[in-house]
C-alpha positions, 0 to 999 in steps of 0.5 A, a space after each residue: 752295786 757300790 756299798 760302804 763298809 765300816 771295818 771294825 777291828 782291834 788290830 791294824 797296822 800303825 806306827 807303833 806296830 806296822 805289822 799288826 794285822 797286816 793281813 786285815 789291811 791287805 784284805 781291805 785293800 783288795 775289797 776296795 779294788 772290788 768296788 767296796 768303799 772301806 773305812 776302818 775303825 780300830 779301837 784301842 784301850 787307853 792306859 790306866 787312869 785314862 783321862 776323860 778329856 782324851 775321849 773328846 773329839 778334838 783332843 783325840 785328834 791332837 793326841 794322835 797327831 803327836 804320836 804320828 798316827 796317820 788318818 789313812 794308810 794306802 788310801 784307806 781312811 783309818 780312825 782310832 777309837 779309844 775306850 776306857 777300861 778298869 784294867 782288872 783281871 777278868 774285866 768284860 771290855 765289850 760294853 766299853 768298846 761298844 759304847 766308844 764305837 757308838 759315841 764315835 759315830 754320834 760325833 762323826 755323822 759322815 759314817 751314818 751312810 754305812 751299809 754294812 759293818 765288817 768286824 774282825 775276830 768274833 771277840 771282841 770285834 764282832 761282839 762290839 759291832 753288835 752294839 752298832 747293829 742295835 743302835 743304828 740297824 746296820 747289818 753285821 758280818 763278822 769273821 772268826 780268825 783263830 785265837 777267839 775260837 780256842 785259846 782265849 776261851 780259857 784265858 778270858 772268862 767272857 770270850 766264849 759267851 760273846 763268841 756264841 752270841 755273835 754266832 747267833 746274832 750276826 747277820 753273817 758269820 765267816 771263818 778264815 779256814 774250814 777248821 774254825 767253821 767246824 769249831 763254831 759248830 761245836 760251840 753253837 750246833 747248827 751254826 756251821 751251815 751259815 758260815 762261809 769260809 773266806 781265806 786271807 790268801 797270799 800274794 804270790 807275786 809279792 812272795 816269790 822265790 828270789 832270782 838271786 838268793 845270794 844277792 838277797 842274803 848279802 843285802 841282809 848281811 847273812 852268810 851265803 855258805 850256810 843253809 838257813 831255816 827260817 821262823 817268823 812269829 812272836 817268840 812265845 810258847 803258843 808258837 811252839 818255840 819250846 818244841 823248836 828249842 829241843 828239836 833244833 838242839 838235836 838237829 844242830 848237833 848232826 847238821 852243822 851246815 844249817 843256821 836258824 833265823 828267828 824273825 819276830 818279837 822276843 816276847 818271852 826272854 826266857 825262850 830266847 835264852 834257851 834258844 841261844 843256849 841250845 843253838 851253839 852259836 847258830 841261831 840268829 835273832 832278827 827281831 820284828 821287821 817290816 813286811 818288805 823285809 819279811 819277803 827278803 828273809 823268806 827269799 833268803 831262806 832254804 826252809 821254813 818252820 812253824 811249830 805252833 801249838 795253836 794257830 788259825 791259818 798262819 799267814 806266815 806259812 802261806 807266805 813261805 809256801 808262796 816263796 817256794 820254801 819247803 815247810 814244816 808245820 804242825 797239824 793245828 786248825 787251818 794248817 792242814 788246809 795248807 800242807 798235805 803231808 809228804 806232798 807239799 811239806 811236812 805236817 806233824 802233831 803239835 807239841 811232838 818234838 820227835 816228829 819235828 826232829 824227824 821232819 827236820 832230818 828228812 828235809 836236810 838229808 833229802 834236800 832235792 825232795 824238800 825243794 820239790 815240796 817247796 815248788 808244789 807248795 807255791 803251786 798250792 798258793 797260786 791255785 787255791 789261795 788267791 787273795 783277789 779271788 777270795 776278796 771278790 767272794 767276800 765283796 759279794 757277801 758284803 753286798 748281799 748282806 747290805 742289801 738284805 739289811 737295807 730291806 729289813 731296816 725299811 720294813 721296820 721303819 728305820 730307813 731314816 739313817 740312810 737318807 741322811 737323817 741326823 744321828 741324834 734323831 735316829 738314836 732317840 727312837 
């Protein structure tokens, strides 16, 4: 059974941020290999004083061409949908996103043959996708990915109620780790029973140990004599960088052979300054890089650290494991589904500087053991987190949901949109 899936997401790789939600794009590519026809709608907020004329179809295409945004990526059709917002504190953006998505479909009837909507993040993606379900009758599959299930609840006043609504009203709800499924049960009792876990997975062929680590380092202009500890992610508090500052300061004083390499956006300049001060000249800031370069830095490293305070299931942790690196990470959300403490890495309490320092010290003092952890970590990814296997399961879920949605639509007399009936006529019902 071949189905047409409309992918709705707030984040997707684009020229202004090529690594944004790269895991979503990889999953879409794997779905297409499973025979699912995918088209992506990425919604983006317009800047303050967003002009009305830019909403119009012709001007949007002109604007995107000027910015250099392609209409596809690796054969996946991608369209940018802009929504207007007021840019005031506590603003509820979901209605505007839903309206923009519906308006886009009205102007692009080629999307009317959609069989199922697959939305990323319950808020805002899943919540906005429900507007498409209400208007067109399309079944919605929404996946929880992390931030909308914990830290956004305190930062955004509307987040929790929309997450709860999606848990109740979406045709199928998924989570990218078991911990998020359990979190959903806390929010809406009884919801966990119908939530499936679909891991992103990691391509262990792309992320694999280097045949010649020294050559990789020379290509990156990194010194070959030192041991390298790698961190990948935004330099922000939520990623545990304050704890990394303190633990690295202690570790660097007793292990001069190690260097810390930071790959990612310097979002918080004050944390960058603190790392420089604590690093004694042994912290290297790389900045954001392409995915190909991420692989190279993984292959150049000797160990990996992910000290996040909050996390879903970190793709960077899986990538480091697949590359055969010994990993130190915090026991937050889905990380415990990746790392078994003392078997394939170190799992420490989030926010615990002393525990991070002890793990770093143990890793450096018994590096043979650390390398064995790295080998076991790679086996974990190969056996449990195969992206093709996960995509096959996801494709089956989407197909079953689409089939059930079609039966419901026909029973309610809403099948016209599947026969090519004009959108305006369907919407007027």
